[in-house]
C-alpha positions in Angstrom: 7.3 -28.3 6.3 9.8 -25.6 7.2 11.9 -24.3 4.3 13.6 -21.4 6.1 15.2 -18.7 4.1 19.0 -18.4 4.4 20.3 -15.5 6.4 21.3 -13.6 3.2 17.8 -13.7 1.8 15.3 -11.1 3.1 11.7 -12.2 3.9 9.0 -9.8 2.7 5.3 -10.0 3.6 2.8 -8.0 1.5 -0.8 -7.5 2.3 -3.2 -6.8 -0.6 -0.6 -8.7 -2.6 -2.8 -10.2 -5.2 -3.3 -7.2 -7.6 -2.1 -3.8 -8.5 0.6 -2.2 -6.4 0.8 -5.2 -4.1 1.5 -7.6 -7.0 4.1 -5.1 -8.4 5.8 -5.0 -5.0 6.0 -8.8 -4.9 7.6 -8.8 -8.3 10.1 -6.1 -7.4 11.3 -7.9 -4.3 11.2 -11.4 -6.0 13.3 -10.1 -8.9 16.1 -9.3 -6.5 15.9 -12.7 -4.8 13.9 -12.0 -1.7 11.5 -14.6 -0.2 8.1 -13.1 -0.6 4.7 -13.9 0.9 1.6 -12.3 -0.5 -1.5 -12.1 1.8 -5.0 -11.4 0.7 -8.6 -12.6 1.0 -9.0 -14.0 -2.6 -7.1 -17.1 -3.5 -7.1 -16.8 -7.3 -5.2 -13.5 -7.7 -2.7 -14.6 -5.0 -2.1 -17.8 -6.9 -1.5 -15.8 -10.1 1.1 -13.7 -8.3 2.7 -16.8 -6.8 3.0 -18.4 -10.2 4.6 -15.3 -11.7 7.0 -14.5 -8.8 7.5 -17.7 -6.8 5.8 -16.0 -3.8 4.1 -17.9 -1.0 0.3 -17.2 -1.3 -1.4 -16.9 2.1 -5.2 -16.5 2.0 -6.2 -14.5 5.1 -8.1 -11.5 6.3 -5.5 -9.0 7.5 -8.1 -7.1 9.5 -9.0 -10.2 11.6 -6.8 -11.0 14.6 -7.2 -14.7 14.3 -6.7 -14.8 10.6 -3.7 -12.5 10.6 -2.1 -14.4 13.4 -2.5 -17.6 11.5 -1.0 -16.0 8.4 2.0 -14.9 10.3 2.4 -18.4 11.8 2.2 -19.9 8.3 4.9 -17.5 7.0 7.2 -18.2 9.9 6.7 -21.9 9.5 7.8 -21.6 5.8 10.6 -19.0 6.0 11.6 -18.8 9.7 11.3 -15.0 10.1 9.9 -11.8 8.7 12.2 -8.9 7.8 9.8 -6.5 6.1 6.0 -6.0 6.3 4.3 -4.0 3.6 0.8 -2.9 4.7 -0.8 -2.4 1.3 -4.4 -3.7 1.6 -7.1 -1.1 1.1 -10.2 0.0 -0.7 -13.8 1.0 0.1 -15.2 4.3 1.3 -16.3 6.0 -1.9 -19.1 8.3 -0.8 -19.6 11.6 1.1 -20.3 11.6 4.8 -24.0 12.1 4.3 -24.2 9.1 1.9 -22.1 6.7 4.1 -24.0 4.2 6.2 -22.6 2.8 9.4 -21.8 -0.5 7.6 -20.0 1.4 4.8 -18.1 3.4 7.3 -17.0 0.3 9.2 -16.0 -1.4 5.9 -13.9 1.6 4.8 -12.0 1.8 8.1 -11.6 -2.0 8.2 -10.1 -2.1 4.7 -7.9 0.9 4.9 -6.8 1.1 8.5 -7.6 -2.0 10.5 -5.8 -4.2 8.0 -2.5 -2.3 8.6 -3.0 -2.1 12.4 -3.8 -5.7 13.0 -1.2 -7.1 10.6 1.5 -4.8 12.1 0.6 -5.8 15.7 0.7 -9.5 14.9 4.0 -9.2 13.0 5.7 -7.1 15.7 7.3 -10.0 17.6 8.8 -11.5 14.4 9.9 -8.0 13.2 11.5 -7.3 16.6 13.4 -10.6 16.5 14.6 -9.9 13.0 15.7 -6.4 14.0 17.8 -7.9 16.8 19.3 -10.5 14.4 20.2 -8.3 11.5 20.3 -4.8 13.0 16.9 -3.6 11.8 13.5 -4.5 10.2 11.0 -2.4 8.3 7.3 -1.7 8.0 6.1 0.1 4.9 2.6 1.5 5.0 1.0 2.2 1.6 -1.3 5.2 2.2 -2.5 7.5 -0.6 -2.5 11.1 -1.7 -6.0 10.9 0.0 -4.0 10.5 3.2 -2.9 14.1 2.9 -5.8 15.8 1.0 -9.5 15.2 0.4 -11.2 14.3 -2.8 -14.9 14.6 -3.5 -17.2 11.9 -2.0 -14.5 9.6 -0.7 -15.0 10.3 3.1 -14.3 6.8 4.4 -11.3 6.2 2.1 -9.9 9.7 3.0 -10.2 9.2 6.7 -8.7 5.7 6.6 -5.7 6.9 4.6 -5.2 9.9 6.8 -5.2 7.6 9.8 -2.5 5.4 8.3 -0.2 8.4 8.5 -0.9 8.5 12.3 -0.4 4.8 12.6 3.0 5.1 10.7 4.2 7.8 13.1 3.0 6.0 16.2 4.7 2.7 15.2 7.9 4.6 14.3 7.9 6.4 17.7 7.2 3.3 19.8 9.4 0.8 18.1 12.4 2.7 16.7 14.5 1.8 19.8 14.1 -1.9 19.0 15.3 -1.4 15.5 12.0 -1.3 13.6 11.7 1.5 11.1 8.2 2.5 9.8 7.6 4.7 6.8 4.7 5.5 4.5 4.3 6.2 0.8 1.4 8.2 -0.6 0.7 7.5 -4.2 -1.4 9.6 -6.5 -3.2 8.1 -9.5 -1.7 4.6 -10.3 -2.9 2.4 -13.1 -4.3 -0.4 -11.0 -7.4 -2.5 -11.6 -9.2 -0.4 -9.0 -8.2 2.8 -10.7 -9.1 1.3 -14.1 -12.6 0.6 -12.8 -12.9 4.2 -11.7 -11.8 5.5 -15.1 -14.3 3.2 -16.8 -17.1 4.6 -14.7 -15.8 8.1 -15.3 -16.0 7.5 -19.1 -19.5 6.0 -18.8 -20.9 9.1 -17.1 -18.9 12.0 -18.6 -19.8 12.9 -22.1 -16.4 14.4 -22.9 -14.5 11.3 -21.7 -14.4 8.7 -24.4 -12.6 5.8 -22.6 -10.3 4.8 -19.8 -7.2 6.5 -21.2 -9.1 9.7 -21.7 -10.2 9.4 -18.1 -6.6 9.1 -16.9 -5.6 12.0 -19.1 -8.4 14.1 -17.5 -7.5 13.4 -13.9 -3.8 14.0 -14.5 -4.3 17.2 -16.6 -3.0 19.4 -13.8 -0.3 17.0 -12.6 3.2 18.4 -13.4 4.3 15.0 -14.9 1.0 14.8 -16.8 0.3 11.0 -16.3 -0.6 8.3 -13.8 2.0 6.1 -12.3 2.7 2.5 -13.2 2.5 0.1 -10.2 6.2 -0.8 -10.7 7.1 2.8 -10.0 5.4 2.7 -6.6 6.9 -0.7 -6.0 10.4 0.8 -6.4 9.7 3.4 -3.7 8.4 0.7 -1.3 11.5 -1.4 -2.0 13.6 1.6 -1.1 11.7 2.2 2.2 11.9 -1.5 3.0 15.6 -1.7 2.6 18.8 -0.7 4.3 19.2 2.1 1.7 16.7 4.1 3.8 18.4 3.1 7.1 18.1 6.6 8.8 14.5 7.2 7.8 11.6 6.4 10.1 8.2 8.1 10.6 8.6 9.6 7.1 5.9 10.1 4.5 7.0 10.0 0.8 4.6 11.4 -1.7 4.6 9.8 -5.2 2.0 11.7 -7.2 3.8 13.1 -10.2 3.9 16.5 -8.5 0.2 16.9 -7.9 0.7 18.0 -4.3 2.8 21.0 -5.3 0.1 22.5 -7.6 -1.5 25.8 -6.4 -5.1 25.1 -7.2 -6.2 28.8 -7.2 -3.8 29.5 -10.1 -4.8 26.5 -12.3 -7.5 28.5 -14.0 -4.9 31.0 -15.3 -3.0 28.2 -16.9 -6.1 26.8 -18.6 -6.8 30.3 -19.9 -3.4 30.4 -21.5 -2.1 33.1 -19.2 
């Protein structure tokens, strides 16, 4: 049954909306009264976000054309339109090139790139219609600091996140004239379940790292702000990009990494030496 959102209420679609940054984005938008749909492959975390925020849970594979199209249709049936798409789904690709199988490579690109490409393509008609009605609509792509730099043994993830920047710019170039703005955010370390698992593994294999918190402290040692972000902090940036407050921005990439990208690595040793 259709329960279309009133004209004053914005409709937000978030892929990878069941945990971490995606769940925080859902809360951020829901707190200000938006109609929110969270899309993901796992029903249980989506249901938890729905209970907490009132979001519509839509179980779908954002990388699959048929599944993504059905998800868009379900959202349109419920809310009548889509004003903002947040392409947040991602993961996979944590190995060097020589250690990455064909299957792992395909999985990395599917999770980090194809999800955004397919979901954006399938949502474009609805976003174009929304832009015509309200003077603009937005796509926000959640990339990563790995979309700008390369970490050790994360080839598939790095390539996928780099490609998201190209996708952002291509969409912005092609659809700006119909009123669709497309911007990306590149977070550094964020305290999400995925990052928590990495810190737990770090602690299990590094003698000097006692626990998860020590892991986060180690990986942010040379970050100017000296800490990882909370998901809510990234959600606020996404909300800004997916709002009229950023109305003259498109094709932009905002880095949210506590200042990590400004650090001159060759001089870090001097700081550690107390010079």
